[in-house]
C-alpha positions in Angstrom: -14.6 10.4 23.1 -13.0 9.0 19.9 -11.8 5.3 19.8 -8.1 6.4 18.5 -8.2 8.1 22.0 -9.7 4.9 23.8 -7.3 2.5 22.5 -4.1 5.0 23.3 -5.5 5.4 27.2 -5.5 2.2 27.5 -2.2 1.1 26.2 -0.4 4.1 27.8 -2.2 2.3 31.6 -1.5 -0.7 30.8 1.9 -1.1 29.5 3.6 2.9 30.2 5.5 2.8 26.8 8.8 4.7 26.0 6.6 5.6 23.0 3.0 4.9 21.3 1.5 5.6 17.9 -2.2 4.4 17.3 -2.9 5.4 13.3 -6.5 5.4 12.7 -5.8 3.6 9.1 -10.4 3.3 7.8 -10.0 5.9 5.5 -7.7 3.1 3.7 -9.7 0.2 3.7 -13.0 1.7 2.4 -15.5 -0.4 0.6 -13.5 -3.1 2.7 -15.2 -5.8 5.0 -16.0 -4.2 8.8 -15.4 -0.3 7.1 -18.1 2.6 8.0 -18.1 5.7 6.9 -17.4 7.5 10.0 -14.1 5.4 10.2 -12.9 4.2 13.0 -12.2 0.8 11.8 -8.9 0.1 10.8 -5.9 1.4 13.6 -2.5 0.5 13.1 -0.2 0.3 16.8 3.2 1.1 17.1 4.6 0.5 20.8 7.7 0.4 22.5 7.4 -0.7 26.1 9.8 -2.9 28.6 6.3 -4.7 29.4 6.8 -7.0 26.3 11.1 -7.7 27.2 11.9 -11.4 26.8 8.1 -11.8 25.4 7.4 -13.6 22.2 5.2 -11.8 18.9 2.6 -13.9 20.1 2.7 -12.9 23.4 2.7 -9.7 22.7 -0.1 -9.5 20.5 -2.0 -11.3 23.2 -1.0 -8.6 25.4 -1.9 -5.9 23.9 -5.3 -8.0 22.8 -6.1 -8.6 26.1 -5.6 -4.9 26.8 -8.3 -3.7 24.4 -10.8 -6.2 24.7 -13.9 -4.2 24.2 -13.0 -2.5 21.8 -11.9 -5.4 19.3 -15.5 -7.2 20.4 -17.2 -4.2 19.3 -16.2 -0.9 16.9 -13.0 -2.4 16.4 -12.7 -4.5 12.8 -8.8 -4.7 12.6 -5.8 -3.6 14.7 -2.2 -4.2 13.2 0.3 -4.5 16.0 4.2 -3.6 15.7 4.9 -4.3 19.5 8.7 -3.9 21.1 11.3 -3.6 23.8 13.1 -1.1 24.7 16.6 -1.2 22.3 14.5 -3.7 19.9 14.8 -2.6 16.0 12.6 -3.5 13.2 9.3 -3.7 12.6 
């Protein structure tokens, strides 16, 4: 299974999001630290979930990092997170 799919599945299971998009941005980091020719090293996550209601930005990131601990300690070099509760605007 692709790492992008694993990330999507884990976030779906952990947060039951209203919306979720996982973007593999590895191609944008060619020549940078952590990049591999096979890709799947740098990701950006856009997630909207009621699990984030009342949580700070730092708490939201910690929640996501915890759910993806295995991937972050393994093949994923970088993860950009845009986490919102329903009804919140902005990025």
